C-alpha positions as CSV (number, residue, x, y, z in Angstrom):
1,M,-56.6,9.1,-49.4
2,H,-54.6,10.2,-46.5
3,E,-51.7,9.2,-47.9
4,D,-52.5,11.9,-50.9
5,E,-53.0,14.8,-48.4
6,N,-49.8,13.9,-46.6
7,R,-47.7,14.0,-49.5
8,D,-49.3,17.4,-51.1
9,A,-48.4,18.6,-47.3
10,E,-44.8,18.0,-47.8
11,K,-44.9,18.9,-50.9
12,S,-46.4,22.4,-50.3
13,Q,-44.0,22.3,-47.0
14,Q,-41.1,21.6,-49.2
15,Q,-41.9,24.5,-51.5
16,E,-42.3,26.8,-48.7
17,V,-39.1,26.2,-47.4
18,E,-37.0,26.5,-50.8
19,S,-39.1,29.7,-51.4
20,S,-38.0,31.1,-48.0
21,V,-34.5,30.5,-48.7
22,A,-34.1,34.4,-49.7
23,P,-30.4,35.5,-49.6
24,R,-29.7,38.2,-47.1
25,P,-26.7,40.8,-48.1
26,P,-23.6,39.6,-46.3
27,E,-22.6,41.8,-43.2
28,G,-19.0,41.6,-43.3
29,G,-19.2,38.1,-44.3
30,V,-19.8,35.3,-46.9
31,Q,-23.2,33.3,-47.3
32,V,-23.7,29.8,-47.7
33,A,-25.7,30.9,-50.7
34,E,-22.5,32.5,-52.1
35,V,-19.9,29.7,-51.1
36,A,-22.7,27.6,-52.9
37,S,-22.2,28.7,-56.6
38,L,-21.2,25.1,-57.0
39,A,-24.8,24.9,-57.9
40,I,-25.6,22.5,-55.2
41,S,-29.6,23.0,-54.5
42,Q,-30.9,22.8,-51.2
43,R,-32.4,19.6,-51.9
44,R,-29.0,18.1,-53.1
45,W,-27.7,19.1,-49.4
46,T,-30.2,17.2,-47.9
47,Q,-29.2,14.0,-50.1
48,F,-26.0,14.5,-49.2
49,A,-26.9,15.0,-45.4
50,F,-28.2,11.3,-45.8
51,I,-25.5,9.8,-47.9
52,A,-23.1,11.0,-45.2
53,L,-25.6,9.4,-42.6
54,A,-25.3,5.9,-44.8
55,F,-21.5,6.7,-44.2
56,L,-21.5,6.7,-40.6
57,V,-23.8,4.1,-40.2
58,F,-21.8,1.7,-42.5
59,W,-18.4,2.5,-40.2
60,I,-20.0,1.7,-37.0
61,V,-22.2,-1.0,-37.7
62,P,-19.4,-3.5,-38.9
63,H,-17.1,-2.0,-35.6
64,I,-20.0,-3.3,-33.7
65,I,-20.5,-6.5,-35.1
66,R,-16.6,-7.4,-35.2
67,G,-16.8,-6.5,-31.4
68,L,-19.7,-8.7,-30.7
69,W,-18.2,-11.6,-33.0
70,G,-15.1,-11.0,-31.4
71,V,-16.1,-12.5,-28.1
72,F,-17.1,-16.1,-29.6
73,A,-14.9,-16.5,-32.2
74,E,-12.2,-15.1,-34.6
75,P,-14.3,-12.4,-36.7
76,E,-14.2,-12.5,-40.3
77,E,-14.1,-9.4,-42.1
78,A,-16.6,-9.9,-45.3
79,P,-19.6,-10.5,-43.3
80,A,-19.4,-7.6,-40.9
81,E,-18.9,-5.1,-44.4
82,I,-21.4,-6.7,-46.2
83,I,-24.3,-6.6,-43.0
84,G,-23.0,-3.2,-42.6
85,A,-23.5,-1.9,-45.9
86,L,-27.2,-3.3,-45.9
87,V,-28.0,-2.0,-42.5
88,A,-26.8,1.5,-43.9
89,A,-28.8,1.2,-46.8
90,V,-31.8,0.7,-45.1
91,V,-31.3,3.1,-42.5
92,A,-30.3,5.6,-45.1
93,W,-33.5,5.0,-47.5
94,V,-36.0,4.6,-43.9
95,A,-34.8,8.0,-42.7
96,Y,-34.9,9.7,-46.6
97,S,-38.2,8.1,-47.6
98,R,-39.9,9.6,-43.9
99,G,-41.2,13.1,-44.3
100,R,-40.5,13.9,-41.0
101,Y,-36.8,13.7,-40.9
102,R,-36.1,14.7,-44.5
103,R,-38.5,18.2,-43.6
104,F,-36.1,18.7,-40.7
105,V,-32.8,18.4,-42.9
106,D,-34.7,20.8,-45.4
107,E,-35.1,23.4,-42.5
108,S,-31.7,22.8,-41.1
109,V,-30.0,23.4,-44.6
110,S,-32.6,26.2,-45.0
111,E,-31.6,27.9,-42.0
112,L,-27.8,27.5,-42.3
113,G,-28.4,29.2,-45.9
114,Q,-29.5,32.4,-43.9
115,V,-26.3,32.1,-41.9
116,T,-23.4,35.1,-42.4
117,W,-20.2,33.7,-42.3
118,P,-17.3,35.1,-40.9
119,T,-14.7,36.4,-43.5
120,R,-11.1,35.1,-43.8
121,A,-9.8,38.4,-42.0
122,E,-12.3,37.7,-39.2
123,T,-11.4,34.4,-38.7
124,Y,-7.7,35.3,-38.5
125,R,-8.2,38.1,-36.0
126,S,-10.7,35.4,-33.6
127,G,-8.3,33.4,-33.7
128,Y,-4.9,35.7,-33.0
129,I,-7.1,36.7,-30.0
130,V,-7.9,33.1,-28.7
131,I,-4.2,32.3,-29.1
132,V,-3.2,35.5,-27.1
133,V,-6.0,35.0,-24.5
134,S,-4.4,31.2,-24.2
135,L,-0.9,31.9,-23.6
136,I,-1.8,34.6,-21.0
137,A,-3.6,32.1,-19.2
138,A,-1.0,29.6,-19.3
139,V,1.6,32.2,-18.2
140,V,-0.6,33.2,-15.0
141,L,-1.3,29.5,-14.4
142,F,2.2,28.8,-14.4
143,A,3.0,31.5,-11.9
144,M,0.5,30.2,-9.7
145,D,1.8,27.1,-9.9
146,A,5.1,27.9,-9.5
147,F,4.1,30.3,-6.3
148,W,2.1,27.6,-4.4
149,A,5.2,24.8,-5.2
150,A,7.3,27.4,-3.7
151,L,5.0,28.0,-0.9
152,T,4.3,24.5,0.2
153,D,8.1,23.4,-0.3
154,F,8.6,26.0,2.3
155,I,6.1,25.0,4.5
156,Y,7.4,21.2,4.4
157,K,11.0,22.3,5.0
158,I,9.6,24.1,8.4
């Protein structure tokens, strides 16, 4: 009976999250909802996040197994990859089947759907500013370094 109530609560929360993604008008930027014209719904992004988690686990676990295995003997590739795939599948399935993890990812995707992203022109302008400020800082640090190097050389020659 508790499971039915939990499922109903999860479904109602999921519907609230999905309905709360009301696109705002862009304020000089491109929204994720506009970029998502590829017809990828919120649920697809959530599933993608768990698949990405599985790939991350699949990449990490064989490295750990080969590292530990290498301490005792020459590691073999196939068993480590098979174990890594199995662990990745189990981790992704358990994480996806737990309502609170899926709800967290759904809410994160929903929040990202409300973000107004900068336009290409704003990104270029910000990039130029970062480059100019970095060059100015480099010149100032070079001048200070050259000054202190000359000063310390002068002091050591005395």
